[in-house]
ZADO-1210 file (C-alpha; in nm, 4 decimals, padded with zeros to 6 digits):
<atoms>
<atom x="01.2315" y="00.7593" z="-03.8494" code="MET" pos="1"/>
<atom x="01.4842" y="00.6269" z="-03.6056" code="LEU" pos="2"/>
<atom x="01.4316" y="00.9330" z="-03.3611" code="GLU" pos="3"/>
<atom x="01.0707" y="00.8492" z="-03.3384" code="ARG" pos="4"/>
<atom x="01.1245" y="00.4722" z="-03.2461" code="THR" pos="5"/>
<atom x="01.3647" y="00.6126" z="-02.9743" code="SER" pos="6"/>
<atom x="01.1020" y="00.8447" z="-02.8473" code="THR" pos="7"/>
<atom x="00.8457" y="00.5838" z="-02.8100" code="ARG" pos="8"/>
<atom x="01.0975" y="00.3811" z="-02.6099" code="ILE" pos="9"/>
<atom x="01.1920" y="00.6595" z="-02.3879" code="ALA" pos="10"/>
<atom x="00.8258" y="00.7145" z="-02.3402" code="ASP" pos="11"/>
<atom x="00.7591" y="00.3714" z="-02.2389" code="ARG" pos="12"/>
<atom x="01.0582" y="00.3700" z="-02.0032" code="ILE" pos="13"/>
<atom x="00.9726" y="00.6659" z="-01.8618" code="GLU" pos="14"/>
<atom x="00.6173" y="00.5694" z="-01.7944" code="ARG" pos="15"/>
<atom x="00.6847" y="00.2102" z="-01.7175" code="GLY" pos="16"/>
<atom x="00.4791" y="-00.1073" z="-01.7861" code="ASP" pos="17"/>
<atom x="00.3911" y="-00.3497" z="-01.4892" code="VAL" pos="18"/>
<atom x="00.3399" y="-00.6236" z="-01.7547" code="PHE" pos="19"/>
<atom x="00.7193" y="-00.6078" z="-01.8346" code="GLU" pos="20"/>
<atom x="00.8897" y="-00.8532" z="-01.6172" code="PRO" pos="21"/>
<atom x="01.2023" y="-00.6372" z="-01.5720" code="HIS" pos="22"/>
<atom x="01.0180" y="-00.3334" z="-01.5115" code="CYS" pos="23"/>
<atom x="01.1129" y="-00.1606" z="-01.1896" code="PRO" pos="24"/>
<atom x="00.7507" y="-00.0466" z="-01.1687" code="SER" pos="25"/>
<atom x="00.6577" y="-00.4317" z="-01.0849" code="ARG" pos="26"/>
<atom x="00.8697" y="-00.3560" z="-00.7192" code="GLY" pos="27"/>
<atom x="00.6746" y="-00.0281" z="-00.6754" code="ASN" pos="28"/>
<atom x="00.3591" y="-00.2091" z="-00.7451" code="LEU" pos="29"/>
<atom x="00.4171" y="-00.4887" z="-00.5058" code="LYS" pos="30"/>
<atom x="00.5269" y="-00.2205" z="-00.2208" code="HIS" pos="31"/>
<atom x="00.1843" y="-00.0060" z="-00.2620" code="VAL" pos="32"/>
<atom x="-00.0476" y="-00.3074" z="-00.3134" code="THR" pos="33"/>
<atom x="00.1076" y="-00.5366" z="-00.0383" code="SER" pos="34"/>
<atom x="-00.1507" y="-00.5876" z="00.2522" code="SER" pos="35"/>
<atom x="00.0788" y="-00.4088" z="00.4759" code="TRP" pos="36"/>
<atom x="00.1427" y="-00.1330" z="00.2523" code="GLY" pos="37"/>
<atom x="-00.2141" y="-00.0548" z="00.1635" code="VAL" pos="38"/>
<atom x="-00.3019" y="-00.0390" z="00.5246" code="LEU" pos="39"/>
<atom x="00.0175" y="00.1724" z="00.6216" code="THR" pos="40"/>
<atom x="-00.0837" y="00.4315" z="00.3247" code="LEU" pos="41"/>
<atom x="-00.4334" y="00.4530" z="00.4417" code="ILE" pos="42"/>
<atom x="-00.3267" y="00.5185" z="00.8249" code="ALA" pos="43"/>
<atom x="-00.0931" y="00.7891" z="00.7255" code="LEU" pos="44"/>
<atom x="-00.3326" y="00.9575" z="00.5030" code="ARG" pos="45"/>
<atom x="-00.4723" y="01.1626" z="00.7530" code="PRO" pos="46"/>
<atom x="-00.1434" y="01.2977" z="00.8864" code="GLY" pos="47"/>
<atom x="00.1958" y="01.2178" z="01.0670" code="THR" pos="48"/>
<atom x="00.2284" y="00.9293" z="01.2929" code="LEU" pos="49"/>
<atom x="00.5171" y="00.8081" z="01.5305" code="ARG" pos="50"/>
<atom x="00.6265" y="00.4080" z="01.4633" code="PHE" pos="51"/>
<atom x="00.4181" y="00.2984" z="01.7811" code="SER" pos="52"/>
<atom x="00.1092" y="00.5075" z="01.6749" code="GLU" pos="53"/>
<atom x="00.1259" y="00.3420" z="01.3382" code="LEU" pos="54"/>
<atom x="00.1727" y="-00.0001" z="01.4439" code="ARG" pos="55"/>
<atom x="-00.1222" y="00.0262" z="01.6778" code="ARG" pos="56"/>
<atom x="-00.3574" y="00.1751" z="01.3713" code="ARG" pos="57"/>
<atom x="-00.2398" y="-00.0830" z="01.1403" code="VAL" pos="58"/>
<atom x="-00.3585" y="-00.3443" z="01.3730" code="ASN" pos="59"/>
<atom x="-00.1974" y="-00.6657" z="01.3890" code="GLY" pos="60"/>
<atom x="00.1542" y="-00.5972" z="01.1747" code="VAL" pos="61"/>
<atom x="00.4634" y="-00.7111" z="01.3284" code="SER" pos="62"/>
<atom x="00.7309" y="-00.4410" z="01.4315" code="GLU" pos="63"/>
<atom x="00.9767" y="-00.6200" z="01.1659" code="ARG" pos="64"/>
<atom x="00.7131" y="-00.6260" z="00.9166" code="MET" pos="65"/>
<atom x="00.5887" y="-00.2506" z="00.9706" code="LEU" pos="66"/>
<atom x="00.9819" y="-00.1369" z="00.9636" code="ALA" pos="67"/>
<atom x="01.0474" y="-00.3293" z="00.6349" code="GLN" pos="68"/>
<atom x="00.7086" y="-00.1931" z="00.4769" code="THR" pos="69"/>
<atom x="00.7978" y="00.1694" z="00.5640" code="LEU" pos="70"/>
<atom x="01.1734" y="00.1035" z="00.4562" code="GLN" pos="71"/>
<atom x="01.0399" y="-00.0068" z="00.1054" code="GLN" pos="72"/>
<atom x="00.7695" y="00.2726" z="00.0938" code="LEU" pos="73"/>
<atom x="01.0368" y="00.5611" z="00.1950" code="GLU" pos="74"/>
<atom x="01.2753" y="00.3956" z="-00.0922" code="GLY" pos="75"/>
<atom x="00.9923" y="00.4466" z="-00.3350" code="ASP" pos="76"/>
<atom x="00.9453" y="00.8063" z="-00.2397" code="GLY" pos="77"/>
<atom x="00.6020" y="00.7214" z="-00.0863" code="ILE" pos="78"/>
<atom x="00.6923" y="00.7988" z="00.2785" code="VAL" pos="79"/>
<atom x="00.9119" y="01.0534" z="00.4588" code="LEU" pos="80"/>
<atom x="01.0795" y="00.9428" z="00.7830" code="ARG" pos="81"/>
<atom x="01.1975" y="01.2109" z="00.9980" code="LYS" pos="82"/>
<atom x="01.4250" y="01.0870" z="01.3358" code="SER" pos="83"/>
<atom x="01.4613" y="01.3192" z="01.6134" code="TYR" pos="84"/>
<atom x="01.7906" y="01.3106" z="01.7938" code="PRO" pos="85"/>
<atom x="01.6620" y="01.2657" z="02.1165" code="VAL" pos="86"/>
<atom x="01.6392" y="00.9681" z="02.3823" code="VAL" pos="87"/>
<atom x="01.4467" y="00.7616" z="02.3743" code="PRO" pos="88"/>
<atom x="01.4555" y="00.7357" z="01.9793" code="PRO" pos="89"/>
<atom x="01.1599" y="00.9816" z="01.8328" code="HIS" pos="90"/>
<atom x="01.0615" y="00.8914" z="01.4605" code="VAL" pos="91"/>
<atom x="00.7893" y="01.0113" z="01.2352" code="GLU" pos="92"/>
<atom x="00.6265" y="00.9084" z="00.9043" code="TYR" pos="93"/>
<atom x="00.4541" y="01.1039" z="00.6951" code="THR" pos="94"/>
<atom x="00.3367" y="01.0743" z="00.3390" code="LEU" pos="95"/>
<atom x="00.4863" y="01.2689" z="00.0452" code="THR" pos="96"/>
<atom x="00.3033" y="01.4149" z="-00.2094" code="GLU" pos="97"/>
<atom x="00.3330" y="01.0809" z="-00.4170" code="LEU" pos="98"/>
<atom x="00.2440" y="00.8825" z="-00.1132" code="GLY" pos="99"/>
<atom x="-00.0910" y="01.0896" z="-00.0515" code="GLN" pos="100"/>
<atom x="-00.1729" y="01.0026" z="-00.4225" code="GLU" pos="101"/>
<atom x="-00.1027" y="00.6542" z="-00.3807" code="ALA" pos="102"/>
<atom x="-00.3044" y="00.6498" z="-00.0492" code="ALA" pos="103"/>
<atom x="-00.6004" y="00.7728" z="-00.2339" code="SER" pos="104"/>
<atom x="-00.5899" y="00.5235" z="-00.5151" code="HIS" pos="105"/>
<atom x="-00.5452" y="00.2268" z="-00.2352" code="VAL" pos="106"/>
<atom x="-00.8026" y="00.3663" z="-00.0005" code="GLU" pos="107"/>
<atom x="-01.0686" y="00.3873" z="-00.2793" code="ALA" pos="108"/>
<atom x="-00.9978" y="00.0122" z="-00.3442" code="LEU" pos="109"/>
<atom x="-01.0342" y="-00.0772" z="00.0405" code="ALA" pos="110"/>
<atom x="-01.3557" y="00.1354" z="00.0348" code="ASP" pos="111"/>
<atom x="-01.5065" y="-00.0786" z="-00.2544" code="TRP" pos="112"/>
<atom x="-01.3858" y="-00.4076" z="-00.0996" code="ILE" pos="113"/>
<atom x="-01.5427" y="-00.2964" z="00.2619" code="GLU" pos="114"/>
<atom x="-01.8693" y="-00.1763" z="00.0780" code="ASP" pos="115"/>
<atom x="-01.8898" y="-00.5162" z="-00.1260" code="ARG" pos="116"/>
<atom x="-01.7619" y="-00.7624" z="00.1350" code="LEU" pos="117"/>
<atom x="-02.0931" y="-00.9422" z="00.1617" code="THR" pos="118"/>
<atom x="-02.1251" y="-00.9807" z="-00.2272" code="ASP" pos="119"/>
<atom x="-01.7609" y="-01.0658" z="-00.2252" code="LEU" pos="120"/>
<atom x="-01.7841" y="-01.3422" z="00.0761" code="LEU" pos="121"/>
<atom x="-02.1084" y="-01.4853" z="-00.0940" code="GLU" pos="122"/>
<atom x="-01.9651" y="-01.5370" z="-00.4255" code="ARG" pos="123"/>
<atom x="-01.6436" y="-01.7175" z="-00.2275" code="ARG" pos="124"/>
<atom x="-01.8348" y="-01.9563" z="-00.0529" code="SER" pos="125"/>
<atom x="-02.0848" y="-02.0163" z="-00.3507" code="GLY" pos="126"/>
<atom x="-01.7580" y="-02.1135" z="-00.5443" code="ALA" pos="127"/>
<atom x="-01.6312" y="-02.3493" z="-00.2893" code="GLY" pos="128"/>
<atom x="-01.3841" y="-02.0606" z="-00.1391" code="GLY" pos="129"/>
<atom x="-01.2153" y="-02.0373" z="00.1640" code="ASP" pos="130"/>
<atom x="-01.4201" y="-01.8039" z="00.3597" code="ALA" pos="131"/>
<atom x="-01.4006" y="-01.8433" z="00.7505" code="PRO" pos="132"/>
<atom x="-01.7527" y="-01.9593" z="00.9022" code="PRO" pos="133"/>
<atom x="-01.7663" y="-01.6515" z="01.1001" code="ASP" pos="134"/>
<atom x="-01.6630" y="-01.4078" z="00.8187" code="ALA" pos="135"/>
<atom x="-02.0094" y="-01.4062" z="00.6384" code="LYS" pos="136"/>
<atom x="-02.1769" y="-01.3238" z="00.9844" code="ALA" pos="137"/>
<atom x="-01.9419" y="-01.0568" z="01.0490" code="ALA" pos="138"/>
<atom x="-02.0090" y="-00.9145" z="00.7126" code="ALA" pos="139"/>
<atom x="-02.3728" y="-00.9230" z="00.7739" code="ALA" pos="140"/>
<atom x="-02.3504" y="-00.7469" z="01.0975" code="SER" pos="141"/>
</atoms>
């Protein structure tokens, strides 16, 4: 009976539980689902990009925030960073296999949000939400 309990605990540890406050999966969840994490994953989905190309693609992100996001995703094994020993520095970023898998999931969520934007904005404004006045007009166009 003791072995069965140990196996269950081992299985739970291996899988992770985002509802447990000390589970390391929470850090991964935060990195992948942050605004910049989602946009970075989607931007890298088609293939390798240099830092400057990625920054242009993820419009609005600061250099510092993009660098931090990439470091976190690299630490999680989701992004691969390749640096070339040239002047000026040449660094490329690519999704790993895990990164491609994560990107497909967050891209599906982003697509759903874009597809349902009008409905989401209507419900937000109907509930006294904080939608910017021009956001509804932009969504309708």
